[in-house]
Structures are given as structure tokens and as C-alpha cells.
C-alpha positions, 0 to 999 in steps of 0.5 A: 493706186490701182490706176497708177500701179497698172499704168506703171506695169503697162509702161514697163511691159510695153517698152520691154516687149515693144508691143503696139497694143498696151492691152496685150501686155497683161495676162491677168484679169482686173476687176473693180467695183461693188462691195456687194458683188465683191464676195461673189466675184472673188468666189468665182475668181478663186474657182476659175484660178483653180480649174483653169490654166489662167491666173486668178483675177485681181479684184478690188472693192471700190464701190459701184460708182468708183468702179465705173469711173475706173472702168470708163476711163479708157481702153488698155492695160491700165484700165479694168476689164470688168466692173461689178455693180449693185445698181444698173449703169446710168446713162451719164456713166455710159456717156463718160465711157464713150468720151474715153473710147469705151464704146462696147460694153456687155451688161451681165445680170448675175442675180438678186440681192436684198438691202437690209437694215440690220442690228446686233443679235443682242438687241431686239429685232426691229420691225419698220416700214419704208415710210419710217425708214424715210423719216429716220434717214432723210434730210428734209421730211414732212412737218410733224404738225401735219401741214404739207410743208418740209422741214429739216429732219427733227427726229433724233430718236426712233420713238420720235417717229413712232412710239412703237419704235425703240426709245434710242437715238437714231444711228444708222451706219450706211454706204457712201454716195459712190456705192450702188447700195446707197443708190438702191437704198435711196430708190427702194427704201427711202423713196418707197417711203417718201412717196407715201406722202401724197403732197411729195408724190405729187411733186414728182410731176410738178418738180421732178428734180425737187422730188428726187432731192427730197426722197433721196437726200440723206440727213447730214446731222450725224444720225446717218454715218457714212461708213465706207465701202467695207461692209464687214467693218459695219458688221463689226461696229454693229456688234460693238454698238447694239443700239446702231443699225447698218445698211448693206446687202443681204449676202453680208447678213447671211454670212454674219447671221450669228452676229446680226439680224435683219429688220422686218420691212413692211412686215417682211423678213429679209430672207433668201426665200422672201427675196427670191419670191419678190415679197421683200420690198427692198431688193435689187438686181446685181450686175457686172459690165465687160469691156468688149475691147479687152475680150480676146486680148486679155487672156481668160475673160471669156472663160471667166464669164463661162465660169460665172454663168455656169449652173454650178456657180449661179444656179439654185444649187450653185456655190454662189447661193451658198454665199447669199446670192439669190438666183435668177429664174431659169429662163432669165439665167439662160437668157443672160448666159447666152447674151454673155457668152455671145457678148450681146446685151450692149448697154448703149443699145439697151438705153435707146 
């Protein structure tokens, strides 16, 4: 829908104005991508719209993977200028960009976020390990008989995994494969628990492809429910079903602390201070990516970058920390502010 509507605008505007460059036909920044970064980007966009003469950017929550697909599709008014991501861009995505002429991309780290496993405040708080998270969510798990073999996940209730866990059916509402949160959950939580089993950890050297399939492969028997990119909808479902758990970014927990609670993971609560101190084990950096070919052509991009990287936005006392963003340390903020405003930190160069 985004692409079709923008393509129509581009065609009509280019025809009426006789423009050689379709990108110059648009006077409003368009941003797509991560549902986790969406609230932060929206807040910055609103401040930007109020404090400058530029139009407030249009932002769509498409998921990290969906955003990068739109972003990498080409250069011009029908393609987004910026994409938000809750996981780092992959080499394959950079290659997709290059194939479509998107060759100059600036990476901007904005801060940190934790991934939480949350439930309704009307239920007891869960205390769980990454190993137990893996056993609850994976498609293939070590055989319960203790042999070094893998079997289809037999665990139907949390108490099947460990008697100390609730005697209720495993029901986890989580993000789909297009989500950066799903990627990070698989890498940090599931794989973090998966590699605790030595015979699976050894597999990483002998058969890396199988290791990743086991550690990142989510069960498909109904215990894990793909709940889409709308994290607010997951929160509503957790309120309605106190026995279910949801997987999403810390910022949504922070914004809905009156309704839901985060589980302790490996004995650590998902709090702002614990994530900032790197003691919470399931945390990750957040990013957005800028299409340099559009800077100077689409009005306001540099000014939007200046607003986002200002201390009043992403600093420790900034308005984004009120929304749940965990600020980077001062030196890291300064590094990314400088590289962003100079359009450095090119993703292709970083991958060499």
C-alpha cells in the first residue's frame, strides 16, 4: 500500500512539474520499519514537526524485515528515506539494496532495548532461565530421556519443563519472522539457552547450519503464536488471558507497567537500570538506516537527524528515555551524533 500510493504520487507530481528526478517531487520524509523503534521515531517526528518549518514525517510500522525490503527496493520518491530496525542490517539485505541501486546507507544506532517475556499483572511474576525459554519455544529440543538426541518439542505445560514453573499450558504470543525483535529473541534468548546443552553447542563447529536451525527454530504446534507487528495488540491479549506470555521490547512493558509485568530472566528483572548496566541478559541495540541519495533532495532529512541525535531527545534526561529508550553512554552518543550528521558509518564499509 505504501509503495503503490507513493508511486502514484510520484507519477502525478513528476508529470505535472516536469521533474527529472522523482525524489525531488516529495516534500515530506517517509520512514518505515521496526515496531519497536516506531514509538521513538514517532515522538521525534512530532517534535520535529512542531519545532521546524518542515512537515511531520510519515512513519509506518512494517517490522524491521519489511522496512528494509521497502527501503532497499530503490532510490526515488516511491521508496522510503529511512528505515527503523530492532536488529542490525544483514549482509544479504545490504546486497539486496545494492542490486536496486541503494549503495550508500548510513547506520545510526539510537540506544538500547531489552526483550521481555511478559504476562498480566493479575498473574504471578515468572522467573525463568534462557535454557527454559529455549525448551518452551523451540521446535526441536534435547530428548527428555537425557540422550544427546533431538526430538520434536514435547513440552505442553511450563511445569513439564521444570516443576517450579506454573502448571499451565505454554502459550507465547510473539513477533513474526519479519520482525527484528524475533531475530533478537532467537539470537539472545533462545540461542542463549540452546548453547547451554554441550552437544548442541559443539554442533556450531561441526554443522553451523543445523546449529542455527535448532537454536533459532520456533515450534509450530500452537504453543508459540505469531501475533503480528502490533505490540499493543499483544498487551491487550495478555490482559485478556493471564495465563499467556508475550514477547516484545522493553519500551512496551515500560509504557504498560500498570497492566503487565516482565519475567525475571536468569534472575534479573527487565528494568531500565539493569538494561543500561548490561546485567539483563536479553538486550540489544536499536538502529535506523538513512538513504544518503535522498539527503539534500527530500527536504528536512538532515534536520530530522539533528533532532533525533540531540541530547534533548536521546540523552539520559531526554524525552526518548521517558518512552523507554535506554540511552547509549556519552562517548557512544557523541560518536554516533558526529557520524550521523556527517553521513558516515556506511553499512557496506562496516561489513568489509
